Structure formats: C-alpha cells, structure tokens
N, CA and C atoms as a LAMMPS dump frame, in Angstrom:
ITEM: TIMESTEP
0
ITEM: NUMBER OF ATOMS
384
ITEM: BOX BOUNDS ff ff ff
-5.0000000000000000e+02 5.0000000000000000e+02
-5.0000000000000000e+02 5.0000000000000000e+02
-5.0000000000000000e+02 5.0000000000000000e+02
ITEM: ATOMS id mol type element x y z
1 1 1 N -287.216 482.043 464.827
2 1 2 C -288.433 481.365 465.195
3 1 3 C -288.099 480.209 466.132
4 2 1 N -288.836 480.136 467.257
5 2 2 C -288.638 479.04 468.197
6 2 3 C -289.598 477.911 467.878
7 3 1 N -289.064 476.706 467.968
8 3 2 C -289.857 475.497 467.731
9 3 3 C -290.087 474.842 469.095
10 4 1 N -291.366 474.679 469.456
11 4 2 C -291.722 474.228 470.799
12 4 3 C -292.673 473.037 470.741
13 5 1 N -292.459 472.095 471.669
14 5 2 C -293.346 470.954 471.845
15 5 3 C -294.003 471.066 473.212
16 6 1 N -295.326 470.91 473.261
17 6 2 C -296.081 470.908 474.515
18 6 3 C -296.696 469.52 474.677
19 7 1 N -296.385 468.857 475.794
20 7 2 C -296.879 467.498 476.047
21 7 3 C -297.674 467.495 477.355
22 8 1 N -298.953 467.199 477.247
23 8 2 C -299.822 467.119 478.432
24 8 3 C -301.048 466.306 478.043
25 9 1 N -301.524 465.452 478.934
26 9 2 C -302.687 464.625 478.621
27 9 3 C -304.009 465.378 478.724
28 10 1 N -303.962 466.61 479.186
29 10 2 C -305.172 467.423 479.301
30 10 3 C -305.238 468.428 478.147
31 11 1 N -306.207 468.268 477.236
32 11 2 C -306.325 469.216 476.124
33 11 3 C -306.481 470.668 476.591
34 12 1 N -307.17 470.887 477.705
35 12 2 C -307.336 472.266 478.178
36 12 3 C -306.009 472.857 478.653
37 13 1 N -305.161 472.033 479.278
38 13 2 C -303.843 472.535 479.679
39 13 3 C -302.966 472.79 478.451
40 14 1 N -303.042 471.929 477.448
41 14 2 C -302.271 472.152 476.222
42 14 3 C -302.661 473.498 475.62
43 15 1 N -303.958 473.758 475.511
44 15 2 C -304.431 475.045 474.972
45 15 3 C -303.931 476.213 475.821
46 16 1 N -303.985 476.046 477.14
47 16 2 C -303.532 477.086 478.06
48 16 3 C -302.045 477.399 477.846
49 17 1 N -301.222 476.366 477.778
50 17 2 C -299.783 476.566 477.573
51 17 3 C -299.516 477.243 476.227
52 18 1 N -300.185 476.772 475.182
53 18 2 C -299.981 477.343 473.847
54 18 3 C -300.389 478.812 473.823
55 19 1 N -301.514 479.146 474.436
56 19 2 C -301.954 480.542 474.501
57 19 3 C -300.887 481.417 475.151
58 20 1 N -300.364 480.975 476.302
59 20 2 C -299.362 481.764 477.014
60 20 3 C -298.058 481.889 476.238
61 21 1 N -297.637 480.83 475.594
62 21 2 C -296.41 480.867 474.793
63 21 3 C -296.558 481.856 473.646
64 22 1 N -297.678 481.781 472.939
65 22 2 C -297.91 482.7 471.818
66 22 3 C -298.059 484.135 472.295
67 23 1 N -298.657 484.331 473.448
68 23 2 C -298.824 485.673 474.011
69 23 3 C -297.455 486.311 474.276
70 24 1 N -296.532 485.529 474.787
71 24 2 C -295.204 486.05 475.131
72 24 3 C -294.316 486.21 473.903
73 25 1 N -294.257 485.202 473.07
74 25 2 C -293.333 485.218 471.935
75 25 3 C -293.927 485.837 470.672
76 26 1 N -295.234 485.895 470.599
77 26 2 C -295.884 486.358 469.377
78 26 3 C -296.133 485.178 468.46
79 27 1 N -297.326 485.112 467.937
80 27 2 C -297.733 483.968 467.126
81 27 3 C -296.831 483.744 465.914
82 28 1 N -296.323 484.824 465.352
83 28 2 C -295.477 484.711 464.158
84 28 3 C -294.044 484.286 464.474
85 29 1 N -293.679 484.255 465.748
86 29 2 C -292.306 483.927 466.151
87 29 3 C -292.142 482.525 466.71
88 30 1 N -293.187 481.727 466.622
89 30 2 C -293.134 480.414 467.256
90 30 3 C -293.877 479.372 466.414
91 31 1 N -293.312 478.169 466.409
92 31 2 C -293.962 477.01 465.807
93 31 3 C -294.185 476.026 466.95
94 32 1 N -295.451 475.711 467.217
95 32 2 C -295.779 474.856 468.358
96 32 3 C -296.446 473.576 467.883
97 33 1 N -295.959 472.476 468.426
98 33 2 C -296.56 471.17 468.183
99 33 3 C -297.039 470.655 469.531
100 34 1 N -298.112 469.882 469.549
101 34 2 C -298.605 469.344 470.812
102 34 3 C -298.706 467.831 470.752
103 35 1 N -298.619 467.232 471.938
104 35 2 C -298.77 465.783 472.098
105 35 3 C -299.546 465.561 473.388
106 36 1 N -300.357 464.503 473.415
107 36 2 C -301.255 464.272 474.541
108 36 3 C -300.874 463.066 475.397
109 37 1 N -299.64 462.609 475.232
110 37 2 C -299.104 461.528 476.068
111 37 3 C -297.584 461.521 475.893
112 38 1 N -296.906 460.832 476.796
113 38 2 C -295.45 460.711 476.676
114 38 3 C -295.083 459.957 475.402
115 39 1 N -295.868 458.96 475.054
116 39 2 C -295.591 458.195 473.826
117 39 3 C -295.728 459.08 472.591
118 40 1 N -296.769 459.913 472.556
119 40 2 C -296.912 460.849 471.434
120 40 3 C -295.775 461.863 471.429
121 41 1 N -295.352 462.289 472.61
122 41 2 C -294.217 463.212 472.707
123 41 3 C -292.951 462.596 472.144
124 42 1 N -292.72 461.324 472.467
125 42 2 C -291.548 460.626 471.936
126 42 3 C -291.626 460.496 470.419
127 43 1 N -292.805 460.227 469.904
128 43 2 C -292.984 460.147 468.445
129 43 3 C -292.678 461.499 467.796
130 44 1 N -293.082 462.588 468.453
131 44 2 C -292.783 463.929 467.929
132 44 3 C -291.275 464.193 467.944
133 45 1 N -290.594 463.724 468.983
134 45 2 C -289.132 463.885 469.044
135 45 3 C -288.474 463.234 467.839
136 46 1 N -288.817 461.974 467.605
137 46 2 C -288.156 461.249 466.524
138 46 3 C -288.55 461.77 465.149
139 47 1 N -289.787 462.229 464.984
140 47 2 C -290.187 462.741 463.667
141 47 3 C -289.647 464.147 463.389
142 48 1 N -289.103 464.802 464.393
143 48 2 C -288.519 466.134 464.223
144 48 3 C -287.005 466.122 464.449
145 49 1 N -286.397 464.97 464.353
146 49 2 C -284.976 464.808 464.665
147 49 3 C -284.082 465.673 463.765
148 50 1 N -284.506 465.917 462.515
149 50 2 C -283.694 466.725 461.6
150 50 3 C -283.746 468.216 461.937
151 51 1 N -284.829 468.644 462.591
152 51 2 C -284.963 470.028 463.041
153 51 3 C -285.551 469.979 464.452
154 52 1 N -284.695 469.725 465.46
155 52 2 C -285.166 469.498 466.83
156 52 3 C -285.892 470.702 467.432
157 53 1 N -286.696 470.406 468.429
158 53 2 C -287.391 471.447 469.173
159 53 3 C -286.378 472.263 469.974
160 54 1 N -286.661 473.552 470.13
161 54 2 C -285.828 474.421 470.971
162 54 3 C -286.21 474.269 472.438
163 55 1 N -287.514 474.111 472.687
164 55 2 C -288.035 473.993 474.051
165 55 3 C -289.114 472.923 474.061
166 56 1 N -289.109 472.115 475.133
167 56 2 C -290.149 471.11 475.318
168 56 3 C -290.748 471.311 476.712
169 57 1 N -292.073 471.509 476.741
170 57 2 C -292.817 471.586 477.993
171 57 3 C -293.494 470.241 478.179
172 58 1 N -293.342 469.631 479.355
173 58 2 C -293.995 468.344 479.59
174 58 3 C -294.627 468.265 480.967
175 59 1 N -295.79 467.663 480.996
176 59 2 C -296.446 467.311 482.245
177 59 3 C -295.719 466.085 482.805
178 60 1 N -295.899 465.803 484.069
179 60 2 C -295.293 464.618 484.677
180 60 3 C -296.261 463.451 484.706
181 61 1 N -297.489 463.704 485.148
182 61 2 C -298.439 462.633 485.413
183 61 3 C -299.393 462.483 484.232
184 62 1 N -299.053 461.544 483.337
185 62 2 C -299.893 461.257 482.178
186 62 3 C -300.23 459.771 482.205
187 63 1 N -299.943 459.038 481.141
188 63 2 C -300.295 457.616 481.116
189 63 3 C -299.448 456.829 482.135
190 64 1 N -300.022 455.747 482.714
191 64 2 C -299.335 454.997 483.773
192 64 3 C -298.383 453.91 483.265
193 65 1 N -298.076 453.887 481.988
194 65 2 C -297.298 452.806 481.381
195 65 3 C -295.85 452.707 481.864
196 66 1 N -295.341 453.714 482.53
197 66 2 C -293.908 453.78 482.817
198 66 3 C -293.572 453.644 484.299
199 67 1 N -294.523 453.179 485.091
200 67 2 C -294.289 453.024 486.529
201 67 3 C -293.062 452.163 486.776
202 68 1 N -292.203 452.49 487.724
203 68 2 C -292.392 453.452 488.802
204 68 3 C -292.093 454.906 488.411
205 69 1 N -291.647 455.169 487.19
206 69 2 C -291.43 456.547 486.751
207 69 3 C -292.76 457.192 486.369
208 70 1 N -292.828 458.496 486.495
209 70 2 C -293.933 459.232 485.887
210 70 3 C -293.7 459.223 484.38
211 71 1 N -294.761 459.346 483.605
212 71 2 C -294.625 459.379 482.147
213 71 3 C -293.724 460.524 481.709
214 72 1 N -293.831 461.659 482.377
215 72 2 C -292.986 462.809 482.04
216 72 3 C -291.512 462.542 482.295
217 73 1 N -291.211 461.818 483.362
218 73 2 C -289.812 461.455 483.625
219 73 3 C -289.278 460.571 482.507
220 74 1 N -290.088 459.602 482.087
221 74 2 C -289.684 458.728 480.979
222 74 3 C -289.41 459.569 479.733
223 75 1 N -290.284 460.545 479.454
224 75 2 C -290.097 461.398 478.282
225 75 3 C -288.816 462.214 478.4
226 76 1 N -288.53 462.729 479.562
227 76 2 C -287.283 463.489 479.761
228 76 3 C -286.075 462.601 479.474
229 77 1 N -286.121 461.355 479.916
230 77 2 C -285.017 460.429 479.631
231 77 3 C -284.875 460.204 478.123
232 78 1 N -285.995 460.137 477.412
233 78 2 C -285.957 459.995 475.955
234 78 3 C -285.322 461.236 475.322
235 79 1 N -285.739 462.406 475.766
236 79 2 C -285.177 463.664 475.238
237 79 3 C -283.664 463.667 475.434
238 80 1 N -283.227 463.303 476.623
239 80 2 C -281.801 463.335 476.938
240 80 3 C -281.021 462.221 476.241
241 81 1 N -281.698 461.205 475.743
242 81 2 C -281.055 460.115 475.007
243 81 3 C -280.595 460.576 473.623
244 82 1 N -281.414 461.415 472.973
245 82 2 C -281.108 461.875 471.619
246 82 3 C -280.015 462.944 471.63
247 83 1 N -278.887 462.719 470.963
248 83 2 C -277.856 463.757 470.898
249 83 3 C -278.363 465.034 470.216
250 84 1 N -279.313 464.887 469.308
251 84 2 C -279.852 466.044 468.581
252 84 3 C -280.593 467.008 469.509
253 85 1 N -280.986 466.542 470.681
254 85 2 C -281.731 467.375 471.625
255 85 3 C -280.873 467.863 472.793
256 86 1 N -279.56 467.779 472.655
257 86 2 C -278.694 468.178 473.773
258 86 3 C -278.795 469.668 474.09
259 87 1 N -279.183 470.5 473.136
260 87 2 C -279.319 471.939 473.378
261 87 3 C -280.763 472.369 473.593
262 88 1 N -281.656 471.407 473.681
263 88 2 C -283.076 471.701 473.887
264 88 3 C -283.349 471.951 475.364
265 89 1 N -284.071 473.03 475.637
266 89 2 C -284.482 473.328 477.01
267 89 3 C -285.73 472.501 477.307
268 90 1 N -285.712 471.776 478.418
269 90 2 C -286.855 470.979 478.835
270 90 3 C -287.431 471.598 480.099
271 91 1 N -288.766 471.737 480.116
272 91 2 C -289.454 472.367 481.236
273 91 3 C -290.591 471.454 481.697
274 92 1 N -290.556 471.091 482.973
275 92 2 C -291.641 470.315 483.564
276 92 3 C -292.712 471.307 484.019
277 93 1 N -293.951 471.035 483.626
278 93 2 C -295.091 471.783 484.164
279 93 3 C -295.996 470.741 484.786
280 94 1 N -296.101 470.778 486.112
281 94 2 C -296.82 469.705 486.792
282 94 3 C -297.375 470.165 488.129
283 95 1 N -298.405 469.457 488.579
284 95 2 C -298.968 469.677 489.909
285 95 3 C -298.308 468.76 490.935
286 96 1 N -297.375 467.936 490.485
287 96 2 C -296.699 466.996 491.387
288 96 3 C -295.993 467.748 492.51
289 97 1 N -296.156 467.301 493.748
290 97 2 C -295.46 467.958 494.857
291 97 3 C -293.942 467.736 494.805
292 98 1 N -293.5 466.79 493.984
293 98 2 C -292.068 466.479 493.865
294 98 3 C -291.42 467.175 492.669
295 99 1 N -292.101 468.116 492.042
296 99 2 C -291.637 468.71 490.791
297 99 3 C -290.218 469.279 490.892
298 100 1 N -289.916 469.962 491.981
299 100 2 C -288.582 470.56 492.113
300 100 3 C -287.495 469.49 492.197
301 101 1 N -287.738 468.441 492.95
302 101 2 C -286.747 467.357 493.071
303 101 3 C -286.562 466.612 491.749
304 102 1 N -287.672 466.392 491.028
305 102 2 C -287.58 465.718 489.735
306 102 3 C -286.793 466.579 488.753
307 103 1 N -287.089 467.865 488.727
308 103 2 C -286.376 468.781 487.829
309 103 3 C -284.884 468.809 488.153
310 104 1 N -284.565 468.827 489.421
311 104 2 C -283.163 468.826 489.847
312 104 3 C -282.468 467.529 489.43
313 105 1 N -283.15 466.418 489.586
314 105 2 C -282.596 465.106 489.238
315 105 3 C -282.183 465.042 487.767
316 106 1 N -282.994 465.637 486.886
317 106 2 C -282.728 465.566 485.444
318 106 3 C -282.075 466.837 484.879
319 107 1 N -281.851 467.832 485.718
320 107 2 C -281.194 469.058 485.261
321 107 3 C -282.051 469.861 484.297
322 108 1 N -283.363 469.931 484.576
323 108 2 C -284.281 470.667 483.712
324 108 3 C -284.983 471.766 484.518
325 109 1 N -285.689 472.65 483.816
326 109 2 C -286.457 473.706 484.463
327 109 3 C -287.836 473.184 484.844
328 110 1 N -288.548 473.954 485.672
329 110 2 C -289.903 473.544 486.05
330 110 3 C -290.762 474.759 486.351
331 111 1 N -292.063 474.547 486.152
332 111 2 C -293.076 475.524 486.542
333 111 3 C -294.188 474.734 487.232
334 112 1 N -294.457 474.997 488.511
335 112 2 C -295.597 474.338 489.149
336 112 3 C -296.897 474.797 488.472
337 113 1 N -297.817 473.878 488.223
338 113 2 C -299.07 474.24 487.542
339 113 3 C -299.83 475.327 488.285
340 114 1 N -299.711 475.365 489.608
341 114 2 C -300.428 476.378 490.365
342 114 3 C -299.973 477.79 490.026
343 115 1 N -298.781 477.932 489.428
344 115 2 C -298.274 479.251 489.045
345 115 3 C -298.577 479.603 487.59
346 116 1 N -299.239 478.726 486.888
347 116 2 C -299.489 478.917 485.456
348 116 3 C -300.689 479.806 485.149
349 117 1 N -301.267 480.43 486.17
350 117 2 C -302.41 481.306 485.935
351 117 3 C -302.004 482.604 485.245
352 118 1 N -300.754 483.001 485.395
353 118 2 C -300.265 484.218 484.744
354 118 3 C -299.168 483.846 483.748
355 119 1 N -298.772 484.804 482.945
356 119 2 C -297.727 484.553 481.952
357 119 3 C -296.32 484.688 482.522
358 120 1 N -296.198 485.179 483.752
359 120 2 C -294.873 485.45 484.339
360 120 3 C -293.951 484.228 484.341
361 121 1 N -294.391 483.047 484.83
362 121 2 C -293.46 481.903 484.824
363 121 3 C -293.058 481.476 483.414
364 122 1 N -293.976 481.594 482.463
365 122 2 C -293.651 481.258 481.081
366 122 3 C -292.584 482.212 480.55
367 123 1 N -292.762 483.495 480.837
368 123 2 C -291.819 484.505 480.344
369 123 3 C -290.412 484.231 480.864
370 124 1 N -290.315 483.862 482.135
371 124 2 C -288.997 483.569 482.719
372 124 3 C -288.31 482.426 481.981
373 125 1 N -289.07 481.403 481.615
374 125 2 C -288.506 480.238 480.931
375 125 3 C -288.209 480.557 479.457
376 126 1 N -289.138 481.224 478.789
377 126 2 C -289.004 481.472 477.364
378 126 3 C -287.979 482.562 477.047
379 127 1 N -287.882 483.545 477.888
380 127 2 C -286.982 484.666 477.613
381 127 3 C -285.682 484.572 478.392
382 128 1 N -285.641 483.673 479.37
383 128 2 C -284.474 483.56 480.222
384 128 3 C -283.394 482.685 479.712
C-alpha cells in the first residue's frame, strides 16, 4: 500500500489529484491524506514521521507567507530536511512557468497542471 500526501490550496485540484491517483493505483492500494497549504503539509509530515509518506504531490503557488520562495518550494525544503523522508518521491504539480527549473533545483519530479487532464502523467510518476 502506498501512502500519499496531496498538498494544494484548491479543493477542486486536491479532489482531481486524488481521483487520478486512486484510478491508477486502485482505491484499496493507496492511503491518501490531503493538506490545503504548505503549513498544513508540514504538519502532516511531522505527524506521520513514524510512517512517512511514499509520495508527496505539492502545488507551488499557495499561501504567500514564504516569499521570496513559493510555498511549495518551502514545503520541499521541509520534506528534504527530515531524514525520515529521504526515500520519499516528491512531485510538483503547478501552473508555474518555472516548474521545470524549480524541480531541477530541488531534484524532484514535476507535472505541469496543464497536463493533468488525463491520467497519463500521474501514471508515469506513480508507476515509474
């Protein structure tokens, strides 16, 4: 069973991501938790430290508290701070035009939101 965290400030995007993840992996094969801000995502990280997430999907542009960083960048730095999350796959899902450069900077995967209309990009990340 894969344990996944989805972080996005848009409830409709959270639902969309969860639907696609369950469609690919099967509802019985996945445990999904959601957070609606980088701060909530960080709280989920620390409260699940004994059984870390396998995959974390995060939006980039959420609350403005972390300028000049995007909230998602701050969350990625938090994920990478915890030794317990060193084997966790992190995936940026964002409409940011800089998504590829940000993903490269932190050594994480990415899916542009414009490609999230189908399950194909999710499948590549989840099964790859």
